[in-house]
N, C-alpha and C positions, 0 to 999 in steps of 0.2 A: 321399704322400697329401695331397690338397688339403684346405685348412682352410676354404675358403669354400663357399657353397652357391649354385649357379646353377640356380634353380628353372625349370621349364618349365610349360606350361599347356595347357588345352583347353576347349572347350565353351561353349554358350549358345543361347537360342532365343526364338521369338515366339509363334506361334499354331499351331493344329492342322496336321498334316502336309498340305502342299499341294504336290504334286509336279508339275512342268511339264517336258515334253520339250524338250531342246535340239534345234534343227533339225539333223537328220542330213544329211550330204552324201554324194552318191554318188561312189564311186571306181571309175572304169573304167580297166582296165589290162590289159596283156598279161603273161603269167606270167614272161616274161624279166626283168621289173622287180622281181619279188616278192622273190627271195632277197637281192639286193643291198640292197633297201629295208630289209628286216628287219635285215640285218647292220649297216646304218648306224643304224637306229632303236634297237635293243636291244643292249646289251652282253652277249653270250652268254658264259656262264661259261668254256667251253672255248676261246674265241678269245683269242689273245695277240698283242700288237703285234710287228711284224717288228723284229728286233734290228739295230742298226747294224753295219756291217762293221768288220773289224779289232779286234774286242773282245779283251781280255786273256784268255788261257786260264783256264778256270774253276778255282777253288780245289777244287771238288768237282763234277765233271761230272754226278753222279747227282742233284744238287739243281737244280731248274729253277724254283723259285718260293718264295714265303713265305706263311705263314698267320699273321695277327695276331689276337690276342684283346684286346679293350679294353672299358672301359665308356665311355659317352658323356655328356659334361656331368655332370649329376647323375641320369642314368638308370642305376640300379644293377642292370644285367643284363650278360650277356656277349654282345658283338657280335663276329661273325667278319668279317675283312677278308682279301681275297686279292690278291696282287700282280698287277699287269699284266705278264704274262710273268715274266721273271727280274729285274725291276727292283726293287731292294730298297727304294726310297723312292717307289714309285708303287703305290697300293692302291685297291681298290674295295670297297664294302660288299657283303656276301653277304646272302642271305635277304631281298632287297628292302629292306634297311635295318632289318629287324626283329631283335630279339635271338634268338640261338640257344639260350641258356640263361637261364632265369628261375628263381631260387631260390624255394622255397616254405617253407623252414625258417628258424629264427632270426629275424632282422629282415626277412627276405624281400627282401633287397637284397645285392648283391655288388659290391665295388669291387676294384681292383688285381688283376684276373685274371692268372695266370701259367701258361703252358702248358709242360709239362715232357716231354721225350722220354725214354722208358724207357731204363734203363741195364742193363748186365750181360745176364742172360738175357732181360730184357724189351725189349732194344734192337730197334727196328723192329716190336715186337709190342704195345706198350702206350704210352699217353700219359695224362698227368694234367693237369687244370686245377685249380688251387687259388686261393682268393681270400679277401678280407676280408669278414666278416659285418657289413655296415654299410649301413643305409638312412637317410641323414641326414635325409630328409624326416620321419622318425618320431621324431627326437631332436634334440639340440643337440650342437655340437662339444665343449662342456665335458663333458656327460653321456657322450658317446661315448668319452671318455678316462678318465673316473672309473669308470663302471659299464658299459663297453662289453662286447661279446662277447669271450669268452676262447677261442673256437674258430675253426677255419678250415674253409671250404667245400672239399670235394673231389669232383671228378667224374673218371671214368676211361673210356677208350675203347680198343678194340683196332684201330680203323680210321680214327680221326678223324671218323667219320661218326655212329656211334651212341654216345651218351654215357649213362652210368648216371644215375639220380637222385642228387641230392647227398646227401652225408653231412656232418654238422657235427661235427667232432672237436675236443673240448676239449683244449688243449695247455698251458694255464697254470692255476695254482691261484687261489684266491679273492683273493690279495693283488694280483693283476695288475689294472690298470685297463682294459686292452684288449689285443687282438692284431691288429696291422695289417700289411698288405702282405706276406703270406707268399710265399715263393718257394723254389725248391729247385734243387740241382745234384747230379749223380751223382758220388759220391766213389769213384773206382776202387780206391783203396787199401783202403777199408773195405767196398767192394761194397754200399753202401747210399746212400740219398738223404740229403743233408744239407739239412734244411728250416730256414729262418730267417725271422724276423719281428721286428717292433718292439713293445716293451711298456714300460710304466712300472709301478712298484710302490708299494704302501702298506704300512705296518706291519701286522702280523697283528692288532693290537688295534684298528686303524682299519677296522672292518668296513663302515662306511658310506662309506669313502673320501672323507672330508671334509677330511682334513689335507693336508699337503704331501707330494707323491709324490717318488719318485726321478726322476732324469733319464731320458728315454727312451733305451733301449739296444737293441741287436740281440741277440736270443736264438736258440738253435738246438737242434735235436734230430735224431736219426737215425731213419729208418724204412725198411722194406723194402716196405711195402704201402700206406702212407698211411692205415693203420687204427690201428696201435699205434706209439707213439713212445717214444723213450727220455726220461728225465727232462730237461727243458730246462735249459740253462745259458747264461751270458753268452757271447756271441761277440765283440761290439764294445761296449765301455763307455768312452765318452769324457766321463763326467760332469765338470763340470756341463753339458757340451754335449749337446743332444738330437739323437739320430741316428735317422733312419727311412729306409725305402725302399731297402733293399739289393738289388743285383743283381750276380751274379758271372759272369765270362766265363773259360772255360778257354783258356789260351794254349798248352797242350801242354807236355810234359816236366815235369809237376808245377808249372807256373807258372800264376798266375792274376792277373786284374785285377778289382777290385771297385769298385763305384760306389755312392754313398750320398748322402743329403741331410743337410746340417747344418741341422736344423730351427730352431736358434737364429739362424743367420745367413741362412737361406733360400737356401743355395747348394748346388750339387752338386759333389763332388770325387771323385777316384779315388785308389786305392792299389794297389800291385802287390806280388806275392810270387813269388819264384822257387823256393820250397821248400815248397810245399803250402798247403792251405787253412788250416793252423794254423802256418804258417811266419812269417817276419819280413815285416811289411808296411811299405812306405815310400810316401811321397806324392811323386810326380814333381813337380819344380819347387819343393819346399819345403812347409812346414807350412801356409802360407796360400794356396797355389795352388788355384784353383777352375776348373771348366770354364765355369760360367755361374751367374748369380744369378736369383732370382725363379722358380726352376724346382723340380721334384720328379719323383718316379717314374722314375728312369733305367731304361731297358730297352736292353740291349746284345745284338748278334748279329753273326755273321760274314757277309761277302758271299759269295755262291755262286760268283762269277765271277773276282774279283780276289784273288789270293793275298795274304794279309796285311792286307786291308782289312776294317774293321769299321764297324758303324753303331750310333749311340747316339741313342735317343729321349729328349728332355727335355720334360717337361710344363710348359708356361707356364700355370700354373693361373689367372693373372689375365687370360689372353688367349684364344687359339684352341686351347689344348691342345698336344698333341705337335708338336714340330718335329724333323726329323732332322739329325744331325751325323755326320761321318765322320772316320776316321783310318786311315792306313796304317802307323802306328807306335804301337800301343796303349800300349806300355810307357813311351813318352815323355810321355804325358798330354796330347798336343796334339791338339785336335779343332777342326774347322772346320765351319761351317754348310753344310748341303747345300741343293740346290734343293728348293723346296716346291711346284713346279708340279703334281706328280702326287700330292701328299700331302693326304689329306682333313683338314678342320678338325674340331675338337671331339673328337678321339680323346683319351682320358684314360688314366691309368696302366694299362699292360697289358704284353704281351710279344709277341715275334715268333719264329716257328719256321720255319727253312728246311725245305722239303719237296720230294718228288720229283714227276716229271711225273704219275705215276699217282695220287699223293695229290692233286695239284692238280685233276686231272680229276674225281676222286671227290668232293672237297669242293665244287668248283664245280657239279657236277651235282646234288648234294644240296641246296645252297642257292644258287639262281641269283643272279648278281651284279647290282648296280646300278652302272652305269658313272659315273665322274666326268666323262667327256667328254660335251659336249652332243650329243644325237642330231641326225640330219639334220632340218632344218626342213621342215615339210610342203610349203611352196611349192616346195621343191627336188626333190620326188618325181617331177616330170615326169608327173603324173597329171591327168586332167581331172576337175574338181569341179563338181557341180551340186546345187542344193538338193533335198532330199526333203521333200515336203509331209507333215507329221505332223498327224493329226486332233487336235482339241481334247480334252483329258482329260475323262474321264467324271465323276469325282467331285472332282477337285482344282480349286482356285480359280485357280491361275496358268495362263497361256496360253502357247503356243509363242512364242518370240521371233522377230524378223525380223532387222533389221540388228545387233542386239546380243543374243546368246544368253546362256544362263545361265552358260556357262563364262567368257565375258567379264565378266559381272557379278560372278562369284566372284573373278576376278582383281582387278577394281576395288575390291571391298569389302576384299580382303586388303591392297591398297595403302593404302586409307583407314585401316584399323585400325592398320597399322604406323606411319603418319604420326601418328595421334592418340596412339599409345603413346609415340613419341619425345617429343611435345610435353607430354603430360599424365600419362604412366605413373607416375612417382614420386608425384605428388600424388594420383592416383586410389588407388594402393596405400595411401598413408598415410590417406586419408579413409575407405576401406573398412574398414581395420583398426580405425578408431576407432568404427565404428557397432555398436550392439547389434543383437540379432536383429530387433526391431520395425522400426527404421528401414531395416534391410537388406531386409526383406520389402517395405516401401513403395517402395524404390528399384526393386526388380525388378518389382513390379506396375505401376509408372508406365510402364515400357517394354513391357509385355506387351499383347497384343491384348485389349481389354476387361478388363485386369487378370488374365487367366486364366494360372495357373501350375500345373505339376505339384506335388502335395504332397510326393511322394517319387518315386524312380526307377521304381516299379512302378505308379504311379497311371495308371489307364486312363480317367479321366474326360474327357480331351481327345482321345480317339480314338487315332490312331497316333503322337501326339507322343512318347509314352514309348519308342517303338521308334527314332525318329529321333534324339532327343537326350535321353535319360533323365537325363543329368547336370545338366540345367537344371531344378532342382527346389528347392523351399523348404527341405526337410530338409537337403540336402547343402550348399547355398550360404549359408544364413543363420545357421547356428550361430556364435556369437561366436568359437569356437576354429577355425572353418573358414577356410582360405586358398584353397579350391578356385577361387573366382572369380578371384583374383589369378593363380593358376597357369594357369588357362584363358587369361586375357588375355595373359600373357607368352608362352605357347606359341603361340597363334594369331597374335600380333603379331610375334614375333621368329623364327619358323621359316617356311620356304617351304611352299607348298601341297603340293609333292611330299613334304616331310618329314611334313606333317600327314596326308597320304594313307597314309604308311607307318607312322607311329608317333605315339602319343599322349603324354600327360603321363608323365614319368619312365619312358619306354620302354613304356608301356601300348599297347593296341591302337590302331592308327591308324583313320582314317575308313573305309578299305576293309575292314579286319578287322571293324570294328563293324557295318557294313551286312551283310557276309556272315554274321556271327553272328546278326543279327536275322532275316535271310532263312531261315537254316537252322533256327534254334531257335524263332523267334517268328512265323514265317509272314509276315514282311513282304514285300509284293509291290508292284510298280508296276502300277497299274490298267491302263495301256496297254502292257504288255509285248509284247502280240501285234503292236502297230504297229511295233515295233523289230526285226522279223525281218531277220537278216543285217546288223544295225547294231552297230557297236562304238565304244567310247569310249577315247580314248588318255590315259594319265596318265604321260607320258614326259618332257616338257620344259615348263618354266615358261611359255614364250611360247605354246605350243599346248595348255596344260593343259586337259583336259576336252573337246577337240574330238571330234565324233562323225561317223562315216562309215558309209555302206552299201557293202558289198563286192559288186560285180557283175562277174563274169568270164565271162559268156557260157557258162553251163552248167558252168563249172569251179569252182563255189563251194567244193567240198570241198578241191580243190587250193589254192585261195586261202587258205582258213583254215589249211591245213597250212603254208603259207608264213609265216603270222603266228604259228605255234605257239609259237616261243620267247617272244614277247611275251605270248601268252595264258598260257603256263605260268608266266611271271614275274609274272603278274597285274597288269601295267601296261597291258594291253589287255583290256578287260572288255566283256561285252555291254552295250548302251546302257541297258537297263532298270536294270542295276546301277549304271552310271555316273551315270544321272540321280539315283538315290537318294543316291549319294555326294556329288554336287554340291549337292543340296538340303540335305543335312545341313550341309555346309560353309557354304552360303549363309546358312542360318538362324543358325548359331553366330556367324559373322562379323557379320551385321547386328545380332544381339542384343547382342553385345559393344560394337559401336559405339554403340548406344543406351544401354547401361548406363553406359558411360564418361561420357556427357553427363548422365545422371540422377544419377550419383554426384557429379559436379561441382556440379550444381544443388542437391542435397540438403545438401552439406557445405561449399560454398564460403562463406567469410566475406568475400570481396572483391567478389563480383558485386553489381551493383545489386539492392537488396533490394525491388524492386517485386514484386507477384505475377506469376507466370508469364504471359507475354503470351497473351491470348485475343483472338480477332477482336473488334474493337470498332467501334461506330458512331461514327467520328471526324469530321474536318472536313467530309467530304462529306455527313454527316448533318445539316448545318445547312440543313434543308429550307426552302423558300421560305415565309416567315412566314405570309402570309395567303392562301395558295393552297389550292385544293381540286380534287379530281377529280369533284366532284358535277356533275350535268348543267347546273346554272346557276351557274357559278363567279362569284365576285365580280368586278366590273369594276374594272380598274386603269387608271391612265394611265402614260405612259412613265416619269415620275419615280418612281413606286412600283417599277417593275421595275428601274430603275437602282439604287435603294437596296437592294433585295432581292438582286440579283445581285452588287453590290459587297460585301455582307455575306458572301455565300458565297465570293466570291473571297478575302476576307480570312481566312476560315476555312481555306481551302486553303493560303494563305501561312503561317498558323499551323502547319499540319501540316508544312510544310517545316522550319520552325523546330524543331518537336518532334522530327522525325527527326534533325536535326543536333545536338540538345542532350540528348535523352532516349534512352539506350540501349534502354530497355524498348520504346519505340515503334518504334525502328529494327529491333530483333530480331523484333518481332511481324510487321512488314511483310515482312522477309526470309523468315521462316518461311512466311508465306502464299504468297509467290511460289515458294518451293522446293517446298512440298507440294501445290501446285495445278497443277504443270506438266502440260500436255496429254500429254506423253510417257508419263504414267502410265496413260493409258487404252489398252485394246487397240484394234487397228485393225479394219478391216472383216473381216479373216480371223482375228480373235481373238488376234493377236500383240501382245505388250507389249514396251516398251523399258525399260531400266533408268533409274530416276529418283532413287533414294535414295543415290547415291554423291556423295562430296564434290566431285567435279569440277564439279557443277552449282551449287554454293553461290555462287561468284563471280558467275555469271550471274544468279542470283536476287537477289543484293545489287544488282547493276547495275539490274535491272528494277524493283526496289522504289523506288530513288531516282529513276530516270528517269521512271517512271509518275507519281510524285508531282509532279515538276517540270512535266512536259508537261501534266498535267491542270490545274494551277494556271495555266499560261500560256493554256490554252484559255479558261478562265473569265475571265481577265484581259481577253482580247480580246473576249469576249462583252460584258463590262461596258463596255468602251470603245466598242463598236458601239452599244450602247443609249444611251450618252452622245451619240454622234453623231446618233442618231435623234432624241433629245430636242431637239437644237439645229438640226435640219433641217426645221422645221415647214412651210416654204413651198416649197422647191425639190423638185419631184417626181422629177426625174432623179437628184439626189443621194440622195434617200431610196431610190430603186430600187436604186442601187449598194449602199447600206448594208444594205437588207433582203435582197438576194440573198446578200451576204457573211454576214449573220447567219443566214439559213436554212441555208446550207452548214455553218457552224461548229456550229450547234446539232445538225445531223444527225451531224456528226463526233463530238460528245460523246455523242450518243445511242447511236451504234454502239459507241463505246468502253465505255460503261456497260452496254450489252446484252451485249457480249462478256465483260465481267468477271462479270456475273451468270450467264451460261451456264457460264463456267469454274468458278464456285463450285458451281452446281447439278450439274455433271458429276462432281464429286468428293464431293458431298453426297447430297441426296435422290434425284437422278436416277441417278447411279452407272452401273455397267456395263450395266445393262439398257436404258437409254435413250440412251446416248451412245457414240460411237466416235471414234477418232482416224483421220484421213485419212492413209493411208500415203504417198501422193504429196505430198511437201513442195513448197510453192510456190517459184517462182524467187527470191522475196524471203527465203526461209528460214523463214517462219512456219509453225509446225505448227498445223493446223486441227483442230477437232472439229465434229461434226455429230450431229444426232438420227438414231437408227436407224429410227424409225418415228413416225407421228403418234400423239399421246397421247389420241386420242378414247376409247379403252377405259377411261380413268380418270375420265370425266365424273361417274359416280356413285360409283365405288368409292374414289376418292381425289381429290376436287375441288381440294384445295390443290396437290398435285403437278401436276394437270392445268393449273391456271392458271399455275403457275411454268414448266412446259414450253412453254406457249403463248408466254410472254414470251421464251423462248429461241429460237424459230423465226426463221430469217433473214427470212422474208417478213412478220414482224410489225413494222409501222411504229409511229411514236409514237402515232398516233390509236388503233390497236388496243391498244397497250400501256396506254393510259389506261383502256380498257374492262376489260382483264384485271386491272389494278391495283385498280380499283374493286371488281371481283368478289372479289378477294382480301381487300380491306379489309372488305367486307360479311361474308365468311366469318369473319374474325377477330373481328368484333363479335358475331356470333352464336355462335361457337365459339372462345373465347379459347385453349383448350388446343391448337388446331391450330397456332397460331403457335410454340408451344414445340417442335414437331417440326422446325422449320427449324433449320439449323445457324447458328452465330454468323456465319460468313462469308457465308452466304446472306442473312441478315438485314441485314448491312452493305451488300452489293451491291444488294439490293432498294431500300434507301434511296437509293443513288446513282442508280439507274435512275429512281426516282420523282421525284427532284429535276429532272432534265433534262426528263422528260415534262411535269411540271407547268409548268416554265418555258416550253416551246414552246407548250403549250396557252394559257398566259396571254398570251404575246406575240401569239398568233393572235387572241385576243379583243380586242386593242387595235388591231392593224394587220393588213392582209392580207399574211401571210407567203408569199412565192412558194415554189413547189416547189423543193426542193434540186436543184442542177444539177452535173453533172460537167464542164461546160465554162465556165459563167459564174460569176463571183464567186469566183475561185480565188486571190485574193491571199494569203490565209492558208493555205488547204488545200494548195496545191501545195508551198509551202516547208515546211510542217509535215510532209508526206509525205516530202519529200526528207530532212529532218532525221531522221525516224524510221528511214529506210533507212540513213543514215550512222551513226546510233547503234547499230543492230544490227551493222554491220560493226565498229565500235569495240568492242562487247561481246565479239566473238570475236577481237579483235586482239592478245591477249597479256596482258590484265589478269589479275592473280593476287592475290587477297586472302586466300589460305589462312592466312597467318600471323595474321590478325586475326579471321576469320569462320568458322573451322572448329574445332569445331562451331559452329553458328550462335549458340548462346547464349554462346559465348565473347565475343560483343560486349558482354555484361553485365559482363565483367571490366573493372577500371579502365583507362581509356586505349584499349581496343580499338576502341570505336565511332568515336571521333574519329580514331584512326590509320587505320582502314579508309576513312572518308570523306576524309581528307586524301590517302591513297594514290590514291583514285578521282579526286579533283580534280587531283592531280599527274599522273596518267596522261593526263587530258584536256588538261592544259596542255602536256605533252610532245608530244601528238599534234596539237593544234589551236591552241595558243598562248593558250587561254582556259580558264576553269573550266567545269564541266559545265553550269551554268545559263545561261551567257552566250549561247549560240545562241538559246535561247528568249526571253531578255530582248530580244535584238536583233530577233527575229521580231515580237514584239508592238510594239516601239518603231518598227519600220519600216512595218508594215502599216497602222497607223492613219493616218499622213500620206499613205501611198500611196493610200488611199481618196480623199483630197482631190486628190491629183495626177491620179488617173484621171479624176475628175470635171472637173478643169480642162482636161485634155487633150481630153476629149470636147467640152467647151464651146467650145473653140477651133476645133474641126473645122468647116469651112465647110459640110459636108454634113449636119450634125446637124439643122438646121431642116427639111430636105427629106426626110430618111430616118428610118426607124423607129429608135428608140433601142435600142442593143444594149449590154447590161451587159458591161463589159470582162472578158476572161479574164485569166488570170495571165500576166505577162510571162515570156518564156523566159529562162533563165539557165543558162549552161554551167558556172558556178563552183560547186563543192560548198558548200552553206551552212555546213557545219561547219568549213570552212577559212577562211571569211570573218572569224571573230573575230580571226584573226591580224592582219588589216588594220584591225580596228575598235578594237583596244586603245587606240590613240592618241586616238581620238575619243570613246570611251565615257565618259560622265560619271564623275567621281571619286565615291567613296562606296560604301556597301554596296548589294548587290542583294537583292531579295526572293527571288531564285532561288538564292542561295548555299547550298550543302549542308554547308559546314563551319561550325562554331560561330563566331558573332561575339562581340566583346567586349561587356560590358554597356552601354557607351556607344553602340555601334553598334546594339544591339538596341533601345535607347530611340528611336533615330532612325527605326527601321522601324515602331514602334508609335505610333499616333496617341494623343497624350497627352489624357487626360480629367480634368476637375476632380475633386479628392478630396472625397469625401463620406462621413461616418461614420453608422452606424446602431446604435441600441440595440435589442438583440434578446434573445429568451429564451435560456436556457443551452443548450438542445438545438439551437437554430439556430446559436449560436456554435460549438458542437462540430462541426456539419456543415460550416460554412464554414472552420473551422480545418483540418479534414481536407482539404477541397478545395483550399484556397489555400496550404497549407504549401509552403515552398520548401526544406525540408530534404532531404538525400539519403537519409534513412532511409525504410523502407517506410511508406506512409501508410495502409495498410489499404484499406477500401472504405466507400462511402456508400450506404445503401439508397435506391432511387429515391423511395420514399414520403417518406423523411426530407428529400431534396433538394426535392421539390415543396412540402412543408410549410414548409421554411425560406424558400423563395422567396415563398410566400404570406405568411409572417410579415413579410417586408420590404415587402409590399404589391403584389407582382406578380399580375396576372391570368394564368391558365393556360388555354390553348386547345388541345385535342387536334386534330390534323389527320389527313391520310391516313397510314395505316400507323402507325408509331411516332413520327411527327413531332409535336413540341409547340412552341407559341409562347408565350414569356413576355413579357407586356407590362408595362413598368414603371409605377409609380404616377406621378401628375401631379407630385408634389413632388420626384421625382428630377431631378437636374441633367441627366442623359442620357436623353432621350426616344427610345430606340431599342429596338424589339423584339428579342428573342434567340430564335433557333430552334435547338432541339437535338433529338437523336434519343434516344429512351428506350433504355436498354440491353436486350439480348435477354432477359436474366434479371433478377433482382430488384435486383442491386447495380451501382453505378458503381465500377469497379475497374480496376487495371492501366493500360494505355494510355488507356482512355477517361477515367479520372480526370484524367489530364494534359490531355486535350483540353478537358474542362469547365473546368478551371482556367485554361487559356490563353484560352478564349473569354470567360470572366468578366473576366479581366484586360484583354483588348484592348477589349471593348465598353464596360465600365463603369469600368475602372481599379481594380478591387477588389484588395485584398491582405488579409493577416491583420489588418492594423491598421484595416481598414474597419469591423470589427464589435466591439462591446463589449456585455457582458451588462447587461441592464436592472437 
């Protein structure tokens, strides 16, 4: 009997029942393929493998197979296994892997089942199964030995098919601590069954069994009917050695071999007797000889075919359970390990009974088998497959899938959960056990849709959720004594989907049985069941788990279904409406467990960066242009003003690169945004959705978050450089024409990027499924596009804010039109401030990005005549930028794997994970390109600025310039991929740090990247000091938050003038006495507080622009 406990688990979920059909596929076939197809697909109970030739004559020709009874892992029920033919060490699970016998008395758990063939007058007419009354999930190993059950379970049958209800027969008195591992053998001399078991005893005065017990010994009693027993006596007492798990094999002629476990030494050994069950027993090989160590539960039986050959099962309780051994000379005590190729894993202490062909057929027919051999893969069926269009569900939110269906998603989620369990399982278990009920509820609500959870398993407030996953409820999961969540997690993470289909926690109902019960007893139905006529779902093999097909046999449908009948009867082929419900249950449970793992780590971790959980923030991009406005008469600027303003925004973006490389909170926030805003989440034009929430997309989201930050900073760097060139080119019109065309094109590039990001945010926010769709046809460049479903005109009066936002998302909306819609949106917010609160955080951020570039283009246009953007002229930057973008997408899908650092995403908040992920990303780039990730963009900016001069010089030298119309140069052709060029540039690139480095720099390097400003101190009020102390703190501890009102008050206390601009843009103008006379533009937070990543952005901007630190301020 095993002394450790290998728990299993099940269950979890999210929001109300939302069932989506997996795309069914049509199977067109001729009937001649059907029978062999099923024969390969399903292991039918009566089929047996062909035996090899020249086998040894059978020891007993009437016996043609074996029936095994076991318990599995810590699933305390009786499971039946049937041999594959007459192979004594190759077995398959019966009853589709479900238990055949589940006790209802005593502890409601049975271990160590032993099947006994009737003796004497009962020979061939009766069989018994007896077992230990123990459910370790309800007790502890210490309690199970001190105050355990003193009875044995008994079931009996006359045909191996029909078994009586259990009876629990007490066989020891109150001094016994337990009765373990009962077994029996027919004693022909006494014409009774000798029943034996293991017990330990306490003195009669120690009624509470708190003292020191005797050694564990083997006890016995006789019975004729397993109802009444003789007074028990000692059979084997080797005190002080503890002995358990006895099994006896009759050798004939009154000789026996017995096998037992030395519980003190954790070994199994054998003894033999040639003169009866109570004769003289000796240990072959000597008193210290053993068969194996680290094992228990010996179960011995004869081979049906080879005379003199026996098989011994030993339970490796610290590993995969039973492993077979064999011997052709049992008396010698020599046993060798057998092949395990056909032996199932995780079988625990039980017994094996040789049976006849008739008995094999009867047992296999009663409880259909689950084969260990993999079935034929669907692609090998030689069938023609074609998609079946399934209408959109009527009431459920999820849509039919296209290239990735729900069965694929379930398989991916299962892999993700298994991976997270390996990485975090032990920590999650420890953390969850440490939480009281209140914190447990908070963790569960954090991962639930709108915080909605079932109060208990019968709670109907969330619709059909209680039918799909009733176990995911507050009452059962959050009680301090409950380990249900841990058991669910372990079960779902460590067992296969097929196992979960067949069996739940501790041998409870699997997902199939649960859904069938809900359909039969609670009227659960799939709303679109009528659409799945003649469609079936397969739950046969892991690689094709959940695939659905329509059977079309040209009018021979009934015959076709008849051919599939073995699989249908085995309930591994089910109607698709049932299959969809099963997959949906598994999908929700897996997804919810993935989410809860992350939330437990967040709630309980003492090592993660303790900033507030990342929220979308108005970060560097929100450094909106200081003195600009969308009003009809904007202030007039000169080029120098625009240079200063653009350079300020460029430096803000460079600050953001630094924050991403040094602040895990900011990095995790950006990766979360890119992960959860993936266009793949939207349904396409046919209502079909792709999977987006699986871990395989996290590396790509990390890549996109870093790449977008770098390339946006490079774009603004180039814009600032072009404005500098424009400022210095006051006289030469031809040179200005080159610069202006280049500037117009790059501004449009940034406008289109900002508009696309705004559209991306609105599509997952205010716009949602009603207004946006994913284009199913992916472009040749691999970009997934989204578009509007319809014009938003109907919203003009009913929802003007959304109307303006959707107008900004339209492809045909250029920057001039955007300026108009932004102004209308601003006017709406001034008149109705509450409307702004309806926007999501990410929408608010993206709107600021869009406003910045629109205002800049408008302001440039007010100073100079900006030419229309061209796809042919002024392509020095654009062409190379586009080439880089394409090559980066190829590298993104070229084998980068950041799973060890960024899965789950908030693992980046753990010490060292963010820097390790960024370093791995840079290393990947260096291996692929010879340079770091930011180098190509640094080279792009550094090359394009002088090339503007080169282009002008080349044109000036052209003899035809004077007599022909001037043509702005187009981009030079280049056949060399830009991303490979850094390999050649490493030798010529200047030494020193780069503003585009994404891995953290040393403090000395950081100082070289930040323009040093004179130190100046201020005496301020206590409240102002507290505000700036929070903002400028450089400690690693969580810094809380600063109310926006407190920040503006503090800035006013220092002497700043505060000017609100468009949207949430505010300009802070320093007082004349400050040493740095430079306005600061910031974006007001969407809600009342400056917190999380935004707090770091404010701190960085104040440090860079004014050189402020905690030492800058002192109390008046």
